[in-house]
C-alpha atoms as an extended CHARMM CRD file, in Angstrom:
* protein
*
       105  EXT
         1         1  MET       CA             -9.9100000000      -41.3170000000       49.5480000000  PROA      1               0.0000000000
         2         2  THR       CA             -7.7480000000      -44.3910000000       49.1150000000  PROA      2               0.0000000000
         3         3  ILE       CA             -9.0350000000      -47.8020000000       50.1370000000  PROA      3               0.0000000000
         4         4  GLU       CA             -6.2740000000      -48.0850000000       52.7580000000  PROA      4               0.0000000000
         5         5  LEU       CA             -7.2290000000      -44.7470000000       54.3200000000  PROA      5               0.0000000000
         6         6  ALA       CA            -10.9210000000      -45.7240000000       54.2940000000  PROA      6               0.0000000000
         7         7  ILE       CA            -10.2220000000      -49.0780000000       55.9860000000  PROA      7               0.0000000000
         8         8  ASP       CA             -8.1520000000      -47.3580000000       58.6830000000  PROA      8               0.0000000000
         9         9  TYR       CA            -10.8750000000      -44.7420000000       59.1900000000  PROA      9               0.0000000000
        10        10  ILE       CA            -13.5390000000      -47.4700000000       59.4590000000  PROA      10              0.0000000000
        11        11  ARG       CA            -11.5070000000      -49.3870000000       62.0390000000  PROA      11              0.0000000000
        12        12  ARG       CA            -11.1500000000      -46.2790000000       64.2200000000  PROA      12              0.0000000000
        13        13  ARG       CA            -14.7460000000      -45.1550000000       63.6930000000  PROA      13              0.0000000000
        14        14  MET       CA            -16.2110000000      -48.5380000000       64.6450000000  PROA      14              0.0000000000
        15        15  GLU       CA            -14.0430000000      -48.5540000000       67.7660000000  PROA      15              0.0000000000
        16        16  GLU       CA            -15.4440000000      -45.0960000000       68.6500000000  PROA      16              0.0000000000
        17        17  LEU       CA            -18.9760000000      -46.4160000000       68.1920000000  PROA      17              0.0000000000
        18        18  GLY       CA            -18.2890000000      -49.3450000000       70.5340000000  PROA      18              0.0000000000
        19        19  PHE       CA            -18.2410000000      -52.1450000000       67.9580000000  PROA      19              0.0000000000
        20        20  GLY       CA            -14.5080000000      -52.8910000000       68.0590000000  PROA      20              0.0000000000
        21        21  ASP       CA            -13.8420000000      -55.3510000000       65.2570000000  PROA      21              0.0000000000
        22        22  HSD       CA            -17.4200000000      -56.6780000000       65.1690000000  PROA      22              0.0000000000
        23        23  TYR       CA            -18.4340000000      -55.6100000000       61.6720000000  PROA      23              0.0000000000
        24        24  HSD       CA            -18.5060000000      -56.7710000000       58.0650000000  PROA      24              0.0000000000
        25        25  LEU       CA            -17.2670000000      -54.7940000000       55.0660000000  PROA      25              0.0000000000
        26        26  ARG       CA            -18.7850000000      -54.8330000000       51.6010000000  PROA      26              0.0000000000
        27        27  PHE       CA            -17.5440000000      -52.9540000000       48.5880000000  PROA      27              0.0000000000
        28        28  ARG       CA            -20.4780000000      -51.3410000000       46.7730000000  PROA      28              0.0000000000
        29        29  HSD       CA            -20.1270000000      -50.0190000000       43.2390000000  PROA      29              0.0000000000
        30        30  PHE       CA            -23.1590000000      -48.2200000000       41.8320000000  PROA      30              0.0000000000
        31        31  VAL       CA            -23.3930000000      -47.5470000000       38.1050000000  PROA      31              0.0000000000
        32        32  MET       CA            -25.5730000000      -44.4880000000       37.6180000000  PROA      32              0.0000000000
        33        33  LYS       CA            -27.1270000000      -43.8220000000       34.2200000000  PROA      33              0.0000000000
        34        34  ALA       CA            -27.3360000000      -40.2520000000       32.9570000000  PROA      34              0.0000000000
        35        35  LYS       CA            -29.5070000000      -38.1020000000       35.2830000000  PROA      35              0.0000000000
        36        36  GLN       CA            -30.4500000000      -41.2020000000       37.3150000000  PROA      36              0.0000000000
        37        37  GLU       CA            -31.5630000000      -40.9300000000       40.9300000000  PROA      37              0.0000000000
        38        38  THR       CA            -31.5990000000      -43.8260000000       43.3620000000  PROA      38              0.0000000000
        39        39  GLU       CA            -31.9240000000      -44.4390000000       47.0810000000  PROA      39              0.0000000000
        40        40  ILE       CA            -29.9640000000      -46.7990000000       49.3140000000  PROA      40              0.0000000000
        41        41  ASP       CA            -31.3890000000      -48.1320000000       52.5610000000  PROA      41              0.0000000000
        42        42  GLY       CA            -28.4450000000      -47.7200000000       54.9410000000  PROA      42              0.0000000000
        43        43  ASP       CA            -30.2030000000      -47.9800000000       58.3050000000  PROA      43              0.0000000000
        44        44  ASN       CA            -27.8590000000      -49.2480000000       61.0470000000  PROA      44              0.0000000000
        45        45  GLN       CA            -24.9520000000      -49.2540000000       58.6000000000  PROA      45              0.0000000000
        46        46  LEU       CA            -22.2900000000      -46.8320000000       57.4640000000  PROA      46              0.0000000000
        47        47  PHE       CA            -21.5020000000      -46.0770000000       53.8330000000  PROA      47              0.0000000000
        48        48  ILE       CA            -18.0550000000      -44.5630000000       53.2960000000  PROA      48              0.0000000000
        49        49  LEU       CA            -17.5710000000      -42.8050000000       49.9560000000  PROA      49              0.0000000000
        50        50  VAL       CA            -14.2130000000      -43.8550000000       48.5140000000  PROA      50              0.0000000000
        51        51  ASP       CA            -14.3600000000      -42.4920000000       44.9660000000  PROA      51              0.0000000000
        52        52  PRO       CA            -16.0170000000      -39.0500000000       44.9950000000  PROA      52              0.0000000000
        53        53  LYS       CA            -17.2860000000      -37.6640000000       41.6960000000  PROA      53              0.0000000000
        54        54  ASP       CA            -17.9420000000      -33.9960000000       40.9870000000  PROA      54              0.0000000000
        55        55  SER       CA            -21.0700000000      -34.8300000000       38.9970000000  PROA      55              0.0000000000
        56        56  VAL       CA            -22.7380000000      -37.0070000000       41.6470000000  PROA      56              0.0000000000
        57        57  SER       CA            -24.6100000000      -35.6780000000       44.6650000000  PROA      57              0.0000000000
        58        58  ILE       CA            -25.2050000000      -37.6830000000       47.8270000000  PROA      58              0.0000000000
        59        59  HSD       CA            -27.6330000000      -36.7260000000       50.5900000000  PROA      59              0.0000000000
        60        60  SER       CA            -28.2390000000      -38.5310000000       53.8960000000  PROA      60              0.0000000000
        61        61  VAL       CA            -28.9940000000      -37.7470000000       57.5260000000  PROA      61              0.0000000000
        62        62  PHE       CA            -25.2270000000      -37.4120000000       58.0340000000  PROA      62              0.0000000000
        63        63  GLY       CA            -24.9310000000      -34.6250000000       55.4810000000  PROA      63              0.0000000000
        64        64  ILE       CA            -24.2530000000      -33.8520000000       51.8570000000  PROA      64              0.0000000000
        65        65  TYR       CA            -21.5700000000      -34.6030000000       49.3240000000  PROA      65              0.0000000000
        66        66  ASP       CA            -22.2150000000      -32.2520000000       46.4070000000  PROA      66              0.0000000000
        67        67  VAL       CA            -19.5000000000      -29.9640000000       45.0820000000  PROA      67              0.0000000000
        68        68  THR       CA            -22.0580000000      -27.7590000000       43.3150000000  PROA      68              0.0000000000
        69        69  VAL       CA            -23.8490000000      -26.4790000000       46.4350000000  PROA      69              0.0000000000
        70        70  ASP       CA            -22.8130000000      -23.3620000000       48.3090000000  PROA      70              0.0000000000
        71        71  TYR       CA            -25.0430000000      -23.7020000000       51.3730000000  PROA      71              0.0000000000
        72        72  VAL       CA            -22.8620000000      -26.1970000000       53.2820000000  PROA      72              0.0000000000
        73        73  ASN       CA            -19.3850000000      -25.6070000000       54.6370000000  PROA      73              0.0000000000
        74        74  GLU       CA            -18.3240000000      -29.2550000000       54.7500000000  PROA      74              0.0000000000
        75        75  LEU       CA            -18.8670000000      -32.2220000000       52.4340000000  PROA      75              0.0000000000
        76        76  GLN       CA            -19.5090000000      -35.6180000000       54.0350000000  PROA      76              0.0000000000
        77        77  TYR       CA            -17.9140000000      -38.8980000000       53.0290000000  PROA      77              0.0000000000
        78        78  GLU       CA            -19.7360000000      -40.9210000000       55.7140000000  PROA      78              0.0000000000
        79        79  HSD       CA            -23.4440000000      -41.6030000000       55.2080000000  PROA      79              0.0000000000
        80        80  GLN       CA            -26.1950000000      -43.5390000000       56.9710000000  PROA      80              0.0000000000
        81        81  GLY       CA            -29.9720000000      -44.0340000000       56.8290000000  PROA      81              0.0000000000
        82        82  LYS       CA            -31.7790000000      -43.2320000000       53.5960000000  PROA      82              0.0000000000
        83        83  ILE       CA            -29.0040000000      -42.2600000000       51.1960000000  PROA      83              0.0000000000
        84        84  LYS       CA            -30.0400000000      -40.4680000000       48.0220000000  PROA      84              0.0000000000
        85        85  LEU       CA            -27.7040000000      -40.6230000000       45.0300000000  PROA      85              0.0000000000
        86        86  LYS       CA            -28.1320000000      -38.4520000000       41.9580000000  PROA      86              0.0000000000
        87        87  ASN       CA            -26.0900000000      -38.4200000000       38.7870000000  PROA      87              0.0000000000
        88        88  ASN       CA            -26.1670000000      -34.7940000000       37.6450000000  PROA      88              0.0000000000
        89        89  SER       CA            -24.2840000000      -35.6460000000       34.4630000000  PROA      89              0.0000000000
        90        90  SER       CA            -25.5090000000      -36.5950000000       31.0020000000  PROA      90              0.0000000000
        91        91  ILE       CA            -23.1590000000      -39.6110000000       30.9810000000  PROA      91              0.0000000000
        92        92  ILE       CA            -22.8010000000      -42.7240000000       33.1400000000  PROA      92              0.0000000000
        93        93  GLN       CA            -21.0640000000      -42.2030000000       36.4860000000  PROA      93              0.0000000000
        94        94  HSD       CA            -19.6600000000      -44.7640000000       38.9180000000  PROA      94              0.0000000000
        95        95  VAL       CA            -20.0550000000      -44.3130000000       42.6830000000  PROA      95              0.0000000000
        96        96  ARG       CA            -18.0170000000      -46.5190000000       45.0120000000  PROA      96              0.0000000000
        97        97  PHE       CA            -18.6120000000      -47.0090000000       48.7290000000  PROA      97              0.0000000000
        98        98  ILE       CA            -17.4490000000      -49.2940000000       51.4710000000  PROA      98              0.0000000000
        99        99  GLN       CA            -20.5120000000      -50.5150000000       53.3570000000  PROA      99              0.0000000000
       100       100  VAL       CA            -19.8990000000      -51.1840000000       57.0570000000  PROA      100             0.0000000000
       101       101  ILE       CA            -22.3910000000      -53.5900000000       58.6470000000  PROA      101             0.0000000000
       102       102  PRO       CA            -22.1070000000      -53.9230000000       62.4470000000  PROA      102             0.0000000000
       103       103  LYS       CA            -22.3640000000      -57.4860000000       63.8320000000  PROA      103             0.0000000000
       104       104  ASP       CA            -24.0880000000      -58.4880000000       67.0170000000  PROA      104             0.0000000000
       105       105  LYS       CA            -21.5270000000      -58.7250000000       69.8070000000  PROA      105             0.0000000000
């Protein structure tokens, strides 16, 4: 997903959720060591995956992004809540998100 497409998606999604243009954006770039697992606290925020990697799996209440599983019929690029990242590779992987933080109206 390109940054431009992600920004346009975020604008429309936040409008759908009733926030209009009342939100902050942060670019988040996680460097995952070989076989590393980590968790992001994304309560009341959206994390939009902008640079998907085949060797990284992402699980959240919104769904899964993991190209190796065969038990889902759709991979999710939008995540929220407790977000679990796992580098399934034996080398460093980079995972990039845009974090969307709603502001009080």
